[in-house]
Chimera marker file (.cmm) of the C-alpha trace (Angstrom):
<marker_set name="trace">
<marker id="1" x="117.885" y="165.147" z="94.860" r="1" g="1" b="0" radius="0.5"/>
<marker id="2" x="119.381" y="162.388" z="92.509" r="1" g="1" b="0" radius="0.5"/>
<marker id="3" x="120.642" y="159.036" z="94.061" r="1" g="1" b="0" radius="0.5"/>
<marker id="4" x="124.344" y="159.171" z="94.549" r="1" g="1" b="0" radius="0.5"/>
<marker id="5" x="126.489" y="156.829" z="92.517" r="1" g="1" b="0" radius="0.5"/>
<marker id="6" x="128.317" y="154.120" z="93.610" r="1" g="1" b="0" radius="0.5"/>
<marker id="7" x="131.703" y="155.992" z="92.861" r="1" g="1" b="0" radius="0.5"/>
<marker id="8" x="130.369" y="159.136" z="94.775" r="1" g="1" b="0" radius="0.5"/>
<marker id="9" x="129.695" y="156.490" z="97.635" r="1" g="1" b="0" radius="0.5"/>
<marker id="10" x="133.313" y="154.867" z="97.455" r="1" g="1" b="0" radius="0.5"/>
<marker id="11" x="134.792" y="158.295" z="97.455" r="1" g="1" b="0" radius="0.5"/>
<marker id="12" x="132.768" y="159.216" z="100.446" r="1" g="1" b="0" radius="0.5"/>
<marker id="13" x="133.687" y="155.764" z="102.134" r="1" g="1" b="0" radius="0.5"/>
<marker id="14" x="137.501" y="155.990" z="101.226" r="1" g="1" b="0" radius="0.5"/>
<marker id="15" x="137.582" y="159.680" z="102.656" r="1" g="1" b="0" radius="0.5"/>
<marker id="16" x="135.887" y="158.554" z="105.745" r="1" g="1" b="0" radius="0.5"/>
<marker id="17" x="138.193" y="155.459" z="106.594" r="1" g="1" b="0" radius="0.5"/>
<marker id="18" x="141.330" y="157.570" z="105.826" r="1" g="1" b="0" radius="0.5"/>
<marker id="19" x="140.725" y="159.470" z="108.931" r="1" g="1" b="0" radius="0.5"/>
<marker id="20" x="141.539" y="156.247" z="110.871" r="1" g="1" b="0" radius="0.5"/>
<marker id="21" x="145.333" y="155.312" z="111.098" r="1" g="1" b="0" radius="0.5"/>
<marker id="22" x="144.552" y="151.731" z="112.035" r="1" g="1" b="0" radius="0.5"/>
<marker id="23" x="141.933" y="151.129" z="109.144" r="1" g="1" b="0" radius="0.5"/>
<marker id="24" x="142.176" y="150.327" z="105.405" r="1" g="1" b="0" radius="0.5"/>
<marker id="25" x="139.511" y="149.228" z="102.749" r="1" g="1" b="0" radius="0.5"/>
<marker id="26" x="139.873" y="146.081" z="101.579" r="1" g="1" b="0" radius="0.5"/>
<marker id="27" x="138.275" y="143.841" z="98.787" r="1" g="1" b="0" radius="0.5"/>
<marker id="28" x="137.831" y="144.351" z="94.964" r="1" g="1" b="0" radius="0.5"/>
<marker id="29" x="134.041" y="144.311" z="94.062" r="1" g="1" b="0" radius="0.5"/>
<marker id="30" x="132.799" y="144.572" z="97.746" r="1" g="1" b="0" radius="0.5"/>
<marker id="31" x="134.901" y="147.218" z="99.588" r="1" g="1" b="0" radius="0.5"/>
<marker id="32" x="134.998" y="146.489" z="103.127" r="1" g="1" b="0" radius="0.5"/>
<marker id="33" x="136.606" y="147.257" z="106.596" r="1" g="1" b="0" radius="0.5"/>
<marker id="34" x="137.503" y="144.481" z="109.110" r="1" g="1" b="0" radius="0.5"/>
<marker id="35" x="139.000" y="144.403" z="112.525" r="1" g="1" b="0" radius="0.5"/>
<marker id="36" x="140.164" y="140.985" z="114.533" r="1" g="1" b="0" radius="0.5"/>
<marker id="37" x="138.645" y="139.144" z="111.799" r="1" g="1" b="0" radius="0.5"/>
<marker id="38" x="135.305" y="140.696" z="111.948" r="1" g="1" b="0" radius="0.5"/>
<marker id="39" x="133.871" y="142.750" z="108.875" r="1" g="1" b="0" radius="0.5"/>
<marker id="40" x="132.191" y="145.862" z="109.924" r="1" g="1" b="0" radius="0.5"/>
<marker id="41" x="131.186" y="148.129" z="107.165" r="1" g="1" b="0" radius="0.5"/>
<marker id="42" x="131.106" y="147.359" z="103.132" r="1" g="1" b="0" radius="0.5"/>
<marker id="43" x="130.239" y="148.864" z="99.931" r="1" g="1" b="0" radius="0.5"/>
<marker id="44" x="128.655" y="146.308" z="98.087" r="1" g="1" b="0" radius="0.5"/>
<marker id="45" x="128.629" y="146.014" z="94.065" r="1" g="1" b="0" radius="0.5"/>
<marker id="46" x="124.845" y="147.519" z="94.063" r="1" g="1" b="0" radius="0.5"/>
<marker id="47" x="125.974" y="150.837" z="95.941" r="1" g="1" b="0" radius="0.5"/>
<marker id="48" x="124.869" y="149.522" z="99.177" r="1" g="1" b="0" radius="0.5"/>
<marker id="49" x="126.944" y="151.214" z="102.084" r="1" g="1" b="0" radius="0.5"/>
<marker id="50" x="126.165" y="149.266" z="105.150" r="1" g="1" b="0" radius="0.5"/>
<marker id="51" x="127.806" y="149.646" z="108.652" r="1" g="1" b="0" radius="0.5"/>
<marker id="52" x="127.450" y="147.497" z="111.610" r="1" g="1" b="0" radius="0.5"/>
<marker id="53" x="125.979" y="149.124" z="114.707" r="1" g="1" b="0" radius="0.5"/>
<marker id="54" x="125.400" y="147.920" z="118.544" r="1" g="1" b="0" radius="0.5"/>
<marker id="55" x="121.983" y="147.120" z="119.117" r="1" g="1" b="0" radius="0.5"/>
<marker id="56" x="121.494" y="150.639" z="120.709" r="1" g="1" b="0" radius="0.5"/>
<marker id="57" x="122.843" y="152.343" z="117.732" r="1" g="1" b="0" radius="0.5"/>
<marker id="58" x="120.768" y="150.048" z="115.218" r="1" g="1" b="0" radius="0.5"/>
<marker id="59" x="117.511" y="151.069" z="117.087" r="1" g="1" b="0" radius="0.5"/>
<marker id="60" x="118.272" y="154.667" z="117.019" r="1" g="1" b="0" radius="0.5"/>
<marker id="61" x="119.017" y="154.480" z="113.498" r="1" g="1" b="0" radius="0.5"/>
<marker id="62" x="116.120" y="152.690" z="112.544" r="1" g="1" b="0" radius="0.5"/>
<marker id="63" x="113.836" y="154.865" z="114.596" r="1" g="1" b="0" radius="0.5"/>
<marker id="64" x="115.390" y="158.090" z="112.703" r="1" g="1" b="0" radius="0.5"/>
<marker id="65" x="115.653" y="156.704" z="109.177" r="1" g="1" b="0" radius="0.5"/>
<marker id="66" x="112.981" y="153.823" z="108.985" r="1" g="1" b="0" radius="0.5"/>
<marker id="67" x="113.703" y="150.402" z="108.006" r="1" g="1" b="0" radius="0.5"/>
<marker id="68" x="117.474" y="149.744" z="108.034" r="1" g="1" b="0" radius="0.5"/>
<marker id="69" x="117.431" y="146.229" z="107.004" r="1" g="1" b="0" radius="0.5"/>
<marker id="70" x="120.314" y="145.015" z="104.827" r="1" g="1" b="0" radius="0.5"/>
<marker id="71" x="120.052" y="142.068" z="102.409" r="1" g="1" b="0" radius="0.5"/>
<marker id="72" x="122.881" y="140.641" z="100.467" r="1" g="1" b="0" radius="0.5"/>
<marker id="73" x="122.608" y="137.567" z="98.176" r="1" g="1" b="0" radius="0.5"/>
<marker id="74" x="119.511" y="136.965" z="99.773" r="1" g="1" b="0" radius="0.5"/>
<marker id="75" x="120.121" y="137.025" z="103.317" r="1" g="1" b="0" radius="0.5"/>
<marker id="76" x="119.733" y="139.616" z="105.904" r="1" g="1" b="0" radius="0.5"/>
<marker id="77" x="122.946" y="140.977" z="107.451" r="1" g="1" b="0" radius="0.5"/>
<marker id="78" x="122.160" y="141.034" z="111.192" r="1" g="1" b="0" radius="0.5"/>
<marker id="79" x="123.319" y="144.133" z="112.824" r="1" g="1" b="0" radius="0.5"/>
<marker id="80" x="124.242" y="146.147" z="109.714" r="1" g="1" b="0" radius="0.5"/>
<marker id="81" x="122.139" y="149.303" z="108.504" r="1" g="1" b="0" radius="0.5"/>
<marker id="82" x="122.038" y="150.456" z="105.066" r="1" g="1" b="0" radius="0.5"/>
<marker id="83" x="123.210" y="154.327" z="105.143" r="1" g="1" b="0" radius="0.5"/>
<marker id="84" x="120.952" y="156.434" z="103.051" r="1" g="1" b="0" radius="0.5"/>
<marker id="85" x="122.365" y="159.135" z="100.456" r="1" g="1" b="0" radius="0.5"/>
<marker id="86" x="120.873" y="161.789" z="102.803" r="1" g="1" b="0" radius="0.5"/>
<marker id="87" x="123.532" y="160.809" z="105.399" r="1" g="1" b="0" radius="0.5"/>
<marker id="88" x="126.281" y="160.232" z="103.072" r="1" g="1" b="0" radius="0.5"/>
<marker id="89" x="125.932" y="163.432" z="101.690" r="1" g="1" b="0" radius="0.5"/>
<marker id="90" x="126.104" y="164.949" z="105.255" r="1" g="1" b="0" radius="0.5"/>
<marker id="91" x="129.842" y="164.451" z="106.305" r="1" g="1" b="0" radius="0.5"/>
<marker id="92" x="129.210" y="165.200" z="109.725" r="1" g="1" b="0" radius="0.5"/>
<marker id="93" x="126.273" y="162.732" z="110.142" r="1" g="1" b="0" radius="0.5"/>
<marker id="94" x="128.125" y="160.074" z="108.388" r="1" g="1" b="0" radius="0.5"/>
<marker id="95" x="131.642" y="160.500" z="110.440" r="1" g="1" b="0" radius="0.5"/>
<marker id="96" x="129.254" y="160.355" z="113.469" r="1" g="1" b="0" radius="0.5"/>
<marker id="97" x="127.956" y="157.161" z="112.340" r="1" g="1" b="0" radius="0.5"/>
<marker id="98" x="131.067" y="155.491" z="111.224" r="1" g="1" b="0" radius="0.5"/>
<marker id="99" x="132.660" y="156.478" z="114.768" r="1" g="1" b="0" radius="0.5"/>
<marker id="100" x="129.766" y="154.186" z="116.262" r="1" g="1" b="0" radius="0.5"/>
<marker id="101" x="130.434" y="151.662" z="113.913" r="1" g="1" b="0" radius="0.5"/>
<marker id="102" x="134.075" y="151.578" z="114.705" r="1" g="1" b="0" radius="0.5"/>
<marker id="103" x="133.288" y="151.552" z="118.421" r="1" g="1" b="0" radius="0.5"/>
<marker id="104" x="131.020" y="148.542" z="118.011" r="1" g="1" b="0" radius="0.5"/>
<marker id="105" x="133.646" y="146.815" z="115.958" r="1" g="1" b="0" radius="0.5"/>
<marker id="106" x="136.338" y="147.202" z="118.712" r="1" g="1" b="0" radius="0.5"/>
<marker id="107" x="133.891" y="145.080" z="121.320" r="1" g="1" b="0" radius="0.5"/>
<marker id="108" x="133.588" y="142.265" z="118.976" r="1" g="1" b="0" radius="0.5"/>
<marker id="109" x="135.164" y="138.822" z="120.042" r="1" g="1" b="0" radius="0.5"/>
<marker id="110" x="138.048" y="138.370" z="117.752" r="1" g="1" b="0" radius="0.5"/>
<marker id="111" x="137.890" y="135.469" z="115.082" r="1" g="1" b="0" radius="0.5"/>
<marker id="112" x="140.677" y="133.359" z="114.297" r="1" g="1" b="0" radius="0.5"/>
<marker id="113" x="142.345" y="133.726" z="111.053" r="1" g="1" b="0" radius="0.5"/>
<marker id="114" x="142.451" y="130.757" z="108.400" r="1" g="1" b="0" radius="0.5"/>
<marker id="115" x="145.918" y="130.003" z="107.385" r="1" g="1" b="0" radius="0.5"/>
<marker id="116" x="146.272" y="128.085" z="104.178" r="1" g="1" b="0" radius="0.5"/>
<link id1="1" id2="2" r="1" g="1" b="0" radius="0.2"/>
<link id1="2" id2="3" r="1" g="1" b="0" radius="0.2"/>
<link id1="3" id2="4" r="1" g="1" b="0" radius="0.2"/>
<link id1="4" id2="5" r="1" g="1" b="0" radius="0.2"/>
<link id1="5" id2="6" r="1" g="1" b="0" radius="0.2"/>
<link id1="6" id2="7" r="1" g="1" b="0" radius="0.2"/>
<link id1="7" id2="8" r="1" g="1" b="0" radius="0.2"/>
<link id1="8" id2="9" r="1" g="1" b="0" radius="0.2"/>
<link id1="9" id2="10" r="1" g="1" b="0" radius="0.2"/>
<link id1="10" id2="11" r="1" g="1" b="0" radius="0.2"/>
<link id1="11" id2="12" r="1" g="1" b="0" radius="0.2"/>
<link id1="12" id2="13" r="1" g="1" b="0" radius="0.2"/>
<link id1="13" id2="14" r="1" g="1" b="0" radius="0.2"/>
<link id1="14" id2="15" r="1" g="1" b="0" radius="0.2"/>
<link id1="15" id2="16" r="1" g="1" b="0" radius="0.2"/>
<link id1="16" id2="17" r="1" g="1" b="0" radius="0.2"/>
<link id1="17" id2="18" r="1" g="1" b="0" radius="0.2"/>
<link id1="18" id2="19" r="1" g="1" b="0" radius="0.2"/>
<link id1="19" id2="20" r="1" g="1" b="0" radius="0.2"/>
<link id1="20" id2="21" r="1" g="1" b="0" radius="0.2"/>
<link id1="21" id2="22" r="1" g="1" b="0" radius="0.2"/>
<link id1="22" id2="23" r="1" g="1" b="0" radius="0.2"/>
<link id1="23" id2="24" r="1" g="1" b="0" radius="0.2"/>
<link id1="24" id2="25" r="1" g="1" b="0" radius="0.2"/>
<link id1="25" id2="26" r="1" g="1" b="0" radius="0.2"/>
<link id1="26" id2="27" r="1" g="1" b="0" radius="0.2"/>
<link id1="27" id2="28" r="1" g="1" b="0" radius="0.2"/>
<link id1="28" id2="29" r="1" g="1" b="0" radius="0.2"/>
<link id1="29" id2="30" r="1" g="1" b="0" radius="0.2"/>
<link id1="30" id2="31" r="1" g="1" b="0" radius="0.2"/>
<link id1="31" id2="32" r="1" g="1" b="0" radius="0.2"/>
<link id1="32" id2="33" r="1" g="1" b="0" radius="0.2"/>
<link id1="33" id2="34" r="1" g="1" b="0" radius="0.2"/>
<link id1="34" id2="35" r="1" g="1" b="0" radius="0.2"/>
<link id1="35" id2="36" r="1" g="1" b="0" radius="0.2"/>
<link id1="36" id2="37" r="1" g="1" b="0" radius="0.2"/>
<link id1="37" id2="38" r="1" g="1" b="0" radius="0.2"/>
<link id1="38" id2="39" r="1" g="1" b="0" radius="0.2"/>
<link id1="39" id2="40" r="1" g="1" b="0" radius="0.2"/>
<link id1="40" id2="41" r="1" g="1" b="0" radius="0.2"/>
<link id1="41" id2="42" r="1" g="1" b="0" radius="0.2"/>
<link id1="42" id2="43" r="1" g="1" b="0" radius="0.2"/>
<link id1="43" id2="44" r="1" g="1" b="0" radius="0.2"/>
<link id1="44" id2="45" r="1" g="1" b="0" radius="0.2"/>
<link id1="45" id2="46" r="1" g="1" b="0" radius="0.2"/>
<link id1="46" id2="47" r="1" g="1" b="0" radius="0.2"/>
<link id1="47" id2="48" r="1" g="1" b="0" radius="0.2"/>
<link id1="48" id2="49" r="1" g="1" b="0" radius="0.2"/>
<link id1="49" id2="50" r="1" g="1" b="0" radius="0.2"/>
<link id1="50" id2="51" r="1" g="1" b="0" radius="0.2"/>
<link id1="51" id2="52" r="1" g="1" b="0" radius="0.2"/>
<link id1="52" id2="53" r="1" g="1" b="0" radius="0.2"/>
<link id1="53" id2="54" r="1" g="1" b="0" radius="0.2"/>
<link id1="54" id2="55" r="1" g="1" b="0" radius="0.2"/>
<link id1="55" id2="56" r="1" g="1" b="0" radius="0.2"/>
<link id1="56" id2="57" r="1" g="1" b="0" radius="0.2"/>
<link id1="57" id2="58" r="1" g="1" b="0" radius="0.2"/>
<link id1="58" id2="59" r="1" g="1" b="0" radius="0.2"/>
<link id1="59" id2="60" r="1" g="1" b="0" radius="0.2"/>
<link id1="60" id2="61" r="1" g="1" b="0" radius="0.2"/>
<link id1="61" id2="62" r="1" g="1" b="0" radius="0.2"/>
<link id1="62" id2="63" r="1" g="1" b="0" radius="0.2"/>
<link id1="63" id2="64" r="1" g="1" b="0" radius="0.2"/>
<link id1="64" id2="65" r="1" g="1" b="0" radius="0.2"/>
<link id1="65" id2="66" r="1" g="1" b="0" radius="0.2"/>
<link id1="66" id2="67" r="1" g="1" b="0" radius="0.2"/>
<link id1="67" id2="68" r="1" g="1" b="0" radius="0.2"/>
<link id1="68" id2="69" r="1" g="1" b="0" radius="0.2"/>
<link id1="69" id2="70" r="1" g="1" b="0" radius="0.2"/>
<link id1="70" id2="71" r="1" g="1" b="0" radius="0.2"/>
<link id1="71" id2="72" r="1" g="1" b="0" radius="0.2"/>
<link id1="72" id2="73" r="1" g="1" b="0" radius="0.2"/>
<link id1="73" id2="74" r="1" g="1" b="0" radius="0.2"/>
<link id1="74" id2="75" r="1" g="1" b="0" radius="0.2"/>
<link id1="75" id2="76" r="1" g="1" b="0" radius="0.2"/>
<link id1="76" id2="77" r="1" g="1" b="0" radius="0.2"/>
<link id1="77" id2="78" r="1" g="1" b="0" radius="0.2"/>
<link id1="78" id2="79" r="1" g="1" b="0" radius="0.2"/>
<link id1="79" id2="80" r="1" g="1" b="0" radius="0.2"/>
<link id1="80" id2="81" r="1" g="1" b="0" radius="0.2"/>
<link id1="81" id2="82" r="1" g="1" b="0" radius="0.2"/>
<link id1="82" id2="83" r="1" g="1" b="0" radius="0.2"/>
<link id1="83" id2="84" r="1" g="1" b="0" radius="0.2"/>
<link id1="84" id2="85" r="1" g="1" b="0" radius="0.2"/>
<link id1="85" id2="86" r="1" g="1" b="0" radius="0.2"/>
<link id1="86" id2="87" r="1" g="1" b="0" radius="0.2"/>
<link id1="87" id2="88" r="1" g="1" b="0" radius="0.2"/>
<link id1="88" id2="89" r="1" g="1" b="0" radius="0.2"/>
<link id1="89" id2="90" r="1" g="1" b="0" radius="0.2"/>
<link id1="90" id2="91" r="1" g="1" b="0" radius="0.2"/>
<link id1="91" id2="92" r="1" g="1" b="0" radius="0.2"/>
<link id1="92" id2="93" r="1" g="1" b="0" radius="0.2"/>
<link id1="93" id2="94" r="1" g="1" b="0" radius="0.2"/>
<link id1="94" id2="95" r="1" g="1" b="0" radius="0.2"/>
<link id1="95" id2="96" r="1" g="1" b="0" radius="0.2"/>
<link id1="96" id2="97" r="1" g="1" b="0" radius="0.2"/>
<link id1="97" id2="98" r="1" g="1" b="0" radius="0.2"/>
<link id1="98" id2="99" r="1" g="1" b="0" radius="0.2"/>
<link id1="99" id2="100" r="1" g="1" b="0" radius="0.2"/>
<link id1="100" id2="101" r="1" g="1" b="0" radius="0.2"/>
<link id1="101" id2="102" r="1" g="1" b="0" radius="0.2"/>
<link id1="102" id2="103" r="1" g="1" b="0" radius="0.2"/>
<link id1="103" id2="104" r="1" g="1" b="0" radius="0.2"/>
<link id1="104" id2="105" r="1" g="1" b="0" radius="0.2"/>
<link id1="105" id2="106" r="1" g="1" b="0" radius="0.2"/>
<link id1="106" id2="107" r="1" g="1" b="0" radius="0.2"/>
<link id1="107" id2="108" r="1" g="1" b="0" radius="0.2"/>
<link id1="108" id2="109" r="1" g="1" b="0" radius="0.2"/>
<link id1="109" id2="110" r="1" g="1" b="0" radius="0.2"/>
<link id1="110" id2="111" r="1" g="1" b="0" radius="0.2"/>
<link id1="111" id2="112" r="1" g="1" b="0" radius="0.2"/>
<link id1="112" id2="113" r="1" g="1" b="0" radius="0.2"/>
<link id1="113" id2="114" r="1" g="1" b="0" radius="0.2"/>
<link id1="114" id2="115" r="1" g="1" b="0" radius="0.2"/>
<link id1="115" id2="116" r="1" g="1" b="0" radius="0.2"/>
</marker_set>
């Protein structure tokens, strides 16, 4: 099966986020979601779809799909997993994974906003 394009991933990501009344996709080059000042999911310009998970969910994901490490700009994004195309193609699996991502985001300590 061929790799999904960034446009197809963006469409799936947009549909996913639309299922949550209190969430919206932000950003231009990098589309992302955040809650209380914490980014918890993103679609990078290179087409990487990444979700921030709890340690337990991360370990389960890595056990099922292999190395889940996400690198952006030369740095490891701790706590984030790169969502493989096979999961993006499976709406139910993607929805469950994103629900776990949102649940974890709700547990993160709020970050203060920067007023300019």
